[in-house]
N, C-alpha and C positions, 0 to 999 in steps of 0.2 A: 504492500500499500504505499503511494503517496503522502507527502503533505499538504497538497492540490493546489500548489504551486504550478503554474503550466504556463509556458507559450501555447497559445493556442494560432494555428498555423491555417486561414482561412482558402481553401484552393479555389471558391470563386473568384475571391482579390485579388489574384497571382494572374488567375486566368485574365481578366479585366483590364489588368494593368500590363500583362504582356498583349494583349490585343489594343490596348491602348499606344503602346511603341509602333503596332503596326498601321496604324492608322495614320497617325504621324513621319512615317517614314515606309510608305505604301511600295516601294520602288526598291525596296533594300533586303538583303537577306541579313537573318538576326542571329550574331552570338549572342544569347542569354548569360550573362555576367552570375555564375552560382559558387565563386571563389569564398573561401572561407566560411564555410559550410550553409551557402546560399545565403551570406549576410545573416548569420546564425538561424535559419530558417529549417536548415537542417537539406544538405544537397540531395540527396534520393530522389526523396520525397518531395525538391522543389522540380528536380528533369522530369519524375514522371507524369507530374502536374503538366508541365509548360512542356510537351513531349511535340510537339509546332512549330519549336523551334527550330531553325536550321543549322544551329549544332550548342556548344555549350564552351562556357569560358570560365578558367581557373586559374591560379597561381601557383597551386604546386604539383610534381607529381604524383606527393601523395595524395592532393586533392584529384586527379584522374586516377589515378588508381583504384578510389573508392567507387568512382562511378563507373569504372569496367567491372570490376570486382561483382556491381549488380547489377550486370546484365545490359550496364546504358550501349549505346551501339553508336548514337550519333557522332558526327563527330565533337572531335574536346579539342580545344587550342588552350596551348601553354602560352597562359599572358605575356611571363619573364623568360619563358625557356626553360633552361635546365643549366643547374648547376657545375656538373661536372661529367665529361665526357662521356665516361660510362651508360651514362640516362641517356643517350641521342639515342642509341639501341634499344633502349627498353619502350620509348616515347614512339620510334617509327614501327616496332614490334608491335605496339598498342595502339597501332593508324590512329597516333594523335598528330596533331599539328604543331608547331614550334615557331613561339617570337627569336629570332635575332638580334639582338639590339650592341655589341661589340664585338671586337677582333677578336680576341678571346673563346667566343664562341665560334666564329669561323674556324679557330683550328680546332677546336672540339671535333667536326666534321670530316676529318683527315682520317678519325681512327673510328670512325662509323662502321660498325659490323653488323652491315641487318641485311638481308636479303628483301625488305619492306622497302617502298620509297617512303622517304621522310618529307612529308612536307612542310617547308615554312616559309612565316614570315617573315622580312627586316623592318627593321623597325627605324622609324627617322624621327627624329630630334630636330623636330619645328620649332625649340623654344623653352620647353617646358626645362631640359636640362637635369632630367634624370635619368633616363636611359635611351639608347639608338645610337646613328648615325649619324654623323653630319650629313647635309647636302655632296658636300662636296666626297663626304667617304663613300657614297650611298652605292656610284655606278662600279664604285672598286670591289665592292661584296657582291652584288648580282654578278658580274664576271666571272666572281672568281664561286660563287656558287655554280654557275653552268656550269662549270669543269669538275665540280663532284659526280663522282657514280652512288645514282642512288638517291639524289637529293634535288627537290622539283621546287621552283620559288615560285611560289602562287601567289602572293600579293606582297606588300608596302601598306604598312599602318603607324597612325602618330596616335597623340592623347593629345587632347583639350583643358590647356590650365586654367580659364578664365572661365571658361566656357558660360561659369556658374555666376559669373559677375556682368551685367547687362550694361554698367557702367562703362566697360573698358570693350568694346565692341573692335576695337583698335588691334589688338593684343592676339582676338583671334581671328582677324582679317589676316593677321602679319601671316600667323600658323599657316591656314589656307595658301597665299600665297606660295610657300615655301612650298609643300606637296604638292601644288599642281605644276611647280616649276621641276616639280621631280618624278613625275609621273611617268610610269613605261605603260604604252597601252596594253601588250598582251599583260600584265598587272593586275590583279585586285586590288581596291582599298576599299580600307577600311578609316572612320577617324570618328566618329562618335559616340561617346559616352551618354550618358544618360541628358542631363544639362542640353549637349545637343542634337540629341534627339528633338529634343523639347522646344529649345528657344531657335537653332543656325540649321534649317532646311538644306541649306549649301553644303552642309561636312555631310548628309547624308550616304553616301556615294556606295558602292555595291554591297558593303555589311555594316550594321550599326551594332555596338555595342548596350545594349541599357541593362546598368544595374541598378542602382537605389531604387530607381523607378517601378522594377520589378514587384518589390517589396514594398511598397504604397507611399514612399516617404519623399521628399522635394530632395533636390541637390540645389535650390534656391532661398535664399534669406527672407527673402519677402513677394515671395507667391509659393501659395500652399499649395497642399497636396490636393487636395479638393478641386482648387480651381484649373489644374493640370487636368483633373476626372483619374487621377488614383484613387486607389482604397487601400488601407491599411490590411496590411497582409499577415504581422500578427499582434497578436492580442497576449499583452502579460497580463497573467493574473496570480492573485494569492490571497489565500480566505482570510479572513479577520479571526483571530486564536485566542485574543485577553481583550478586555474592556473594564478599562481603569475609571475612576472617578477621579479628580484632583479637587485640593483647594485650592483656592487665588492664590499665589506667590510659590507651590510646588513645581519640583521641576523633572524632568522627562528625562532618561538616556545618561551616553558616555558622556563626561565635565558637566553636564545639568545646564547642556546648550541652551534649552528652550524653558520658559516660564510663564506657569499659567498667568495672566494677567484677569482672568475669571474662574469662578469656580467652571473646572472643564471636563470634558468625556475624552481619555484616549485609548484611541483602539490601538493593536499591534497585528500588526501582519506579519503572515509567514515568508519573509522575504527577505533577503539581503544584500552586501555588496560580492559574499561567496557566489551569489544565486546572479551577479552582473549585472545589479539596481547600484549608480554610484555611490560611495560614501560620503562625499561632496557634498550632494545635495545640500542644497539650505534649506531652513525651514523655511516652511513657505510651498516649495514644490508640490504641482498638484497631483493628484490622486485621484480618481473617477467611482463613486460606489454610491452604490443605492441612487442612479441618477443621477446625484450633484458629486461637485468639486469640490475635494476638502483639502486641509494643508500637511505636509507635513511637518511631522512637530519632532526636535531632536535627532540627534546622531542616526545616521542610518548604522546600524551594527551588521554584524557577520550575518547572522540569518534572520534577522528581524527588523524591523522600522513601524514607527510609528505614526501615528495620522491620528489630529484634533477632529473630533464627531459630535463637538457641543451642540453644533447647531442640524444634526442630521438625525433626526428623532428613530426608536426604534431601531436599532445598527445590533446585530446579535452574533453571537461566536458563528462562525461557519458560513457569514455572508462573504461575496467574492467582493477583493477590491478589483481594480484594472488599472496597472500600472502606467500603460501607455495602449493605444491601438485604437477599435472604431469608435468609443467615443471621445478617446484623449490623443490626438494627435503626437507620434512618438517625437515629432519634431518643436512641439508646443514645448516635452519636457525637455529635451535637449538647450532651448533657449535657458530653460532656467537653469540647468545645470554647468551649461558655458560649454556646452560639445555642441554637434552636432545625429541626428536620426541616424546615420550609417553607425558611428562606435557605438552606442547605447544599443540596436538591436546583435550587431556582430557580437558583444560584450555579456552576452546571459550564457548564461554557464553553462556546459553540458548534466549537472545535476537535475536541471531546470525542464522537466518533461515537455515533449515537443508532441500535440495530437493535431493532427491534420481533422479540420473540420469543412463541411462545405460553405 
């Protein structure tokens, strides 16, 4: 038996969000980005729901292994390639597509020992300066790979660094100019992340790579997921396990950070920072309970947290609180705790049971 703390994953929300990406980029194929265990939602379960994708994109070879072991047959893209030469053969044998972004990875290919053809994408650094070949070095990399046996250079990709900041369109336009000047007619192009899918149709190209939008969160600081037409895929819930009556002046939790300014009722929830809820969340961070928003009160503990339910009558042990989800956007919680929805959902720990619901 679990303690009732769960991440409820909505299949209908995932499908809605995927279809929204398809509506926005109707002429592009879709790499559904399910790295980091599908942003905390469960990679195998999400892959099985998003079976209409053209392929899946992950960050590590281990993530790809998990999908293949579960019987996932669609193409899988390793977004940062491999870090060891020996892994290229496994990538080829597992029919993975591999991003190459540096000279050292090119050298790995000289030791490729596989009868399978390895499909590769070359990463072009258009200005983010994280990964990728410079425009000056790209042609040399293409020429080198075309001389390698069992290697098929299928495409060129880049990553947008400021597509989520609509106040700086010149940066995205500059990046687009770089990749347009580096195109090869026989190579596929992939540019667009979630923000680009939503707001930069000129980036859509042959393949788009939606990530956070698939899970119903927004990549933008000032545009909500609802405005984009997205639905929350994860609803994180935890039960009330205790109710305390506090007199005015009494305090709650470690460090006695929160003190009652009136006679108060405090409910304790079975969730804490070991479950992935941020310890640094301040007093007042919203929690949804019984149809209303109530405030976090006191420091988040390893396994528990407290909320002020003084103005919420009839709360009882066993009631389920929503930490974020269908009623309380994860992006709103993120603003309170000075982070983004991406971090909150990916940090939900393995001990929180994931349950796929319709």
